[in-house]
C-alpha positions in Angstrom: -28.0 36.2 -63.5 -25.3 38.7 -64.6 -26.8 41.8 -66.1 -26.3 41.5 -69.8 -24.7 44.9 -70.2 -21.9 43.6 -68.0 -21.1 40.7 -70.3 -17.6 40.8 -71.9 -17.1 39.8 -75.5 -14.5 37.6 -77.2 -13.7 37.5 -80.9 -15.1 34.0 -81.4 -18.5 34.9 -79.8 -21.7 35.9 -81.4 -24.5 37.9 -79.9 -27.8 36.2 -80.9 -31.1 38.0 -80.8 -34.4 36.1 -81.2 -37.9 37.3 -80.5 -41.6 36.7 -81.0 -44.7 38.7 -80.2 -44.5 38.0 -76.5 -40.8 37.7 -75.6 -37.2 38.3 -76.6 -34.0 36.5 -75.8 -30.4 37.6 -76.1 -27.7 35.0 -76.0 -23.9 35.2 -76.1 -22.7 32.1 -78.0 -19.1 30.8 -78.2 -18.9 29.6 -81.8 -17.7 26.1 -82.5 -19.9 25.1 -85.5 -22.5 22.5 -84.5 -21.0 22.4 -81.0 -21.6 26.1 -80.3 -22.3 26.8 -76.7 -24.5 29.4 -75.0 -22.4 31.4 -72.5 -24.9 33.9 -71.3 -28.7 34.1 -71.8 -31.1 36.9 -71.1 -34.9 36.6 -71.4 -37.4 39.4 -71.6 -41.2 39.2 -71.3 -43.1 41.8 -73.4 -45.5 42.8 -70.7 -45.8 46.2 -72.3 -46.4 46.2 -76.1 -45.5 49.9 -76.3 -42.1 49.8 -74.7 -41.4 46.0 -75.4 -40.2 44.7 -72.6 -39.6 44.2 -69.1 -37.2 41.6 -67.9 -39.0 39.2 -65.6 -36.9 40.0 -62.6 -35.3 43.4 -63.1 -38.0 45.3 -65.0 -35.4 46.3 -67.6 -36.4 47.5 -71.0 -35.0 45.2 -73.8 -34.0 47.9 -76.3 -32.6 50.1 -73.5 -30.4 47.3 -72.3 -29.3 46.4 -75.8 -28.2 50.0 -76.4 -26.4 50.1 -73.0 -24.5 47.0 -74.1 -23.6 48.5 -77.5 -22.4 51.7 -75.9 -20.2 49.7 -73.5 -18.7 47.8 -76.4 -18.2 51.0 -78.4 -16.4 52.7 -75.4 -14.0 49.8 -75.3 -13.3 50.1 -79.0 -14.6 46.6 -79.6 -17.5 47.2 -82.0 -15.4 45.9 -84.9 -15.2 42.6 -83.1 -18.9 42.4 -82.4 -21.0 39.9 -84.5 -24.7 39.9 -84.1 -27.1 37.3 -85.4 -30.9 37.8 -85.8 -33.3 35.0 -86.7 -31.1 32.0 -85.7 -34.0 30.4 -83.9 -37.1 32.2 -85.0 -37.9 34.3 -88.1 -37.8 38.0 -87.2 -40.8 38.8 -89.4 -42.9 35.6 -89.3 -45.5 35.7 -87.9 -46.0 39.4 -88.4 -47.5 40.3 -85.0 -45.4 43.0 -83.3 -42.3 41.7 -84.9 -41.8 44.3 -87.7 -41.7 47.3 -85.3 -39.2 45.6 -83.0 -37.0 44.5 -85.9 -37.0 48.1 -87.2 -36.0 49.4 -83.8 -33.2 46.9 -83.5 -31.8 47.9 -86.9 -32.1 51.6 -86.0 -29.8 50.9 -83.0 -27.4 48.8 -85.1 -27.1 51.5 -87.8 -26.0 54.0 -85.0 -23.4 51.7 -83.4 -22.4 49.7 -86.5 -21.1 46.4 -85.2 -18.5 44.4 -87.2 -21.0 42.1 -88.7 -24.8 41.7 -88.6 -26.4 38.4 -89.9 -30.2 38.3 -90.5 -31.9 35.1 -91.4 -35.5 35.4 -92.7 -37.9 33.9 -95.2 -39.7 37.2 -95.5 -39.5 39.8 -98.2 -40.3 42.4 -95.5 -36.6 42.8 -95.0 -36.5 44.8 -98.2 -39.0 47.3 -96.8 -36.3 48.3 -94.2 -33.8 49.3 -96.9 -33.5 52.8 -95.4 -32.5 51.3 -92.0 -30.1 48.9 -93.7 -28.2 51.5 -95.8 -25.7 52.6 -93.1 -24.8 49.0 -92.3 -25.1 47.3 -95.7 -21.3 46.8 -96.0 -21.4 44.7 -92.8 -24.8 43.0 -93.3 -25.3 39.4 -94.4 -28.8 38.4 -95.4 -29.4 34.7 -95.1 -32.5 33.6 -97.0 -33.6 30.0 -96.7 -34.4 28.3 -100.0 -35.0 24.7 -99.4 -36.3 24.2 -102.9 -37.0 26.4 -105.9 -40.4 24.8 -106.6 -43.3 26.8 -105.1 -45.6 23.7 -105.0 -43.1 21.7 -103.0 -42.6 24.5 -100.5 -46.4 24.9 -100.1 -46.7 21.2 -99.4 -43.9 20.8 -96.9 -43.6 24.4 -95.5 -47.1 25.8 -95.5 -47.4 29.4 -94.4 -44.0 30.6 -95.6 -43.4 32.9 -98.5 -43.0 31.1 -101.8 -39.5 30.4 -103.1 -40.2 32.6 -106.1 -40.9 35.5 -103.8 -37.8 34.8 -101.8 -35.7 34.8 -105.0 -37.1 38.2 -106.0 -36.1 39.8 -102.7 -32.7 38.1 -102.7 -32.0 39.7 -106.1 -33.1 43.1 -104.7 -30.8 42.8 -101.7 -27.9 41.6 -103.9 -28.4 44.5 -106.3 -28.5 46.9 -103.3 -25.0 45.7 -102.3 -26.0 43.5 -99.3 -24.1 40.2 -99.0 -26.8 37.6 -99.8 -26.7 34.0 -98.8 -29.2 31.5 -100.1 -29.5 28.6 -97.6 -30.7 25.3 -99.0 -31.2 23.6 -95.6 -32.7 21.2 -95.4 -32.7 20.3 -99.0 -36.2 19.4 -100.1 -37.4 17.8 -103.3 -36.4 19.9 -106.4 -37.2 17.3 -109.0 -34.9 14.4 -109.8 -32.1 14.5 -107.3 -29.4 13.9 -109.9 -30.9 15.2 -113.2 -32.4 18.4 -111.8 -29.5 19.4 -109.4 -27.9 21.6 -112.1 -31.1 23.6 -112.6 -31.5 24.3 -108.9 -27.7 25.0 -108.5 -27.9 27.5 -111.3 -30.8 29.3 -109.6 -28.9 29.4 -106.3 -25.7 30.8 -107.9 -27.4 33.4 -110.0 -29.3 34.9 -107.1 -26.7 34.9 -104.3 -23.2 35.8 -103.3 -22.8 32.7 -101.2 -24.6 29.4 -100.7 -25.1 27.0 -97.8 -26.4 23.5 -98.4 -27.2 20.9 -95.8 -29.3 17.7 -95.7 -32.1 17.2 -93.2 -29.8 14.8 -91.3 -26.0 14.3 -91.2 -26.3 10.7 -90.3 -25.1 11.0 -86.7 -27.0 9.3 -83.9 -28.2 12.6 -82.4 -29.4 13.9 -85.8 -31.2 10.6 -86.6 -32.9 10.7 -83.2 -34.2 14.3 -83.9 -35.4 13.1 -87.3 -37.9 10.7 -85.7 -39.8 13.6 -84.1 -39.5 15.9 -87.1 -42.8 17.0 -88.7 -40.9 17.6 -91.9 -39.4 14.1 -91.9 -42.8 12.6 -91.2 -44.3 14.5 -94.1 -41.5 13.3 -96.5 -42.0 9.7 -95.2 -45.8 9.9 -95.8 -45.1 10.9 -99.4 -42.5 8.2 -99.7 -39.8 10.7 -100.5 -37.3 8.6 -98.7 -34.2 9.7 -100.7 -34.5 13.2 -99.2 -34.2 11.8 -95.7 -30.7 10.4 -96.4 -27.5 12.0 -95.2 -26.3 12.2 -98.8 -29.5 13.9 -100.1 -27.6 17.2 -100.6 -24.6 15.6 -102.3 -25.8 16.1 -105.9 -26.7 19.7 -105.4 -23.4 20.5 -103.7 -21.6 18.9 -106.6 -23.6 20.8 -109.1 -22.9 24.2 -107.4 -19.2 23.4 -107.3 -19.2 22.7 -111.1 -20.8 26.1 -111.7 -19.1 28.3 -109.1 -17.2 26.7 -106.2 -16.6 30.2 -104.8 -20.2 30.4 -103.8 -19.6 27.6 -101.2 -16.8 29.4 -99.5 -17.2 30.9 -96.1 -18.9 34.3 -95.9 -17.8 34.8 -92.3 -14.5 35.5 -90.6 -15.1 32.3 -88.6 -13.8 29.0 -89.9 -11.4 28.1 -92.7 -11.7 29.1 -96.3 -14.1 26.8 -98.2 -15.9 25.6 -95.1 -19.7 25.8 -95.0 -20.5 27.4 -91.6 -23.8 26.0 -90.2 -24.3 29.2 -88.2 -28.1 29.0 -88.4 -28.6 25.3 -87.6 -32.0 25.0 -85.9 
């Protein structure tokens, strides 16, 4: 496989970083919405917890190679074109084991090289504890915070183990106040009360606590989406509780309409990719 530091970068491509306590993965993705394609992938096994990270074949340190790549992009004058996404496939703070230190080290690199855009998706308020690391890049940072529902009890029932929505809203407000572009992502939309009558209440919460909003149902109705739904634990949990209306492709329709009534600007694109007004599903799992 081509050494990652040799990879070239085009303006419609993202560098995606995902990791857990045992491994890391860097991917170069050509962005085409839901049809985005992985162009180059690099896997690292954390055989050494202190240095994080030997590549299986080349014994290359993950952070060192990431810095080499950033230096190379910098020398070519392309840092402004570089977009980096963290947490697309796995939360960079949950579970906590070894993740916090690595996330801090990655942000320390990014605050030195300052790429054009850094998107971080997380459920965890721990992002706020890294405010010092975020300060130099806050003008190019986008924090994407999932908020599938605003009701703590619903989240506890369907998404056990994740921070409560009330906690996520608190740290969304902190980031927004600090000047960091904050996106609340209601995806998939989970029960928030009566789908029609309570949509305005949830929409108001989303608008008041964010700069931008993304809203997507659990399924878009396509064959591929419906097939995935059959093996989805979340879909099975909704079915067991007979919450069938939240399994429909139009389950997000009322909420989207309610947000538009309050502030249609919140649904506009926060990225340079795509047309104005489009919701970009950059973080589709």
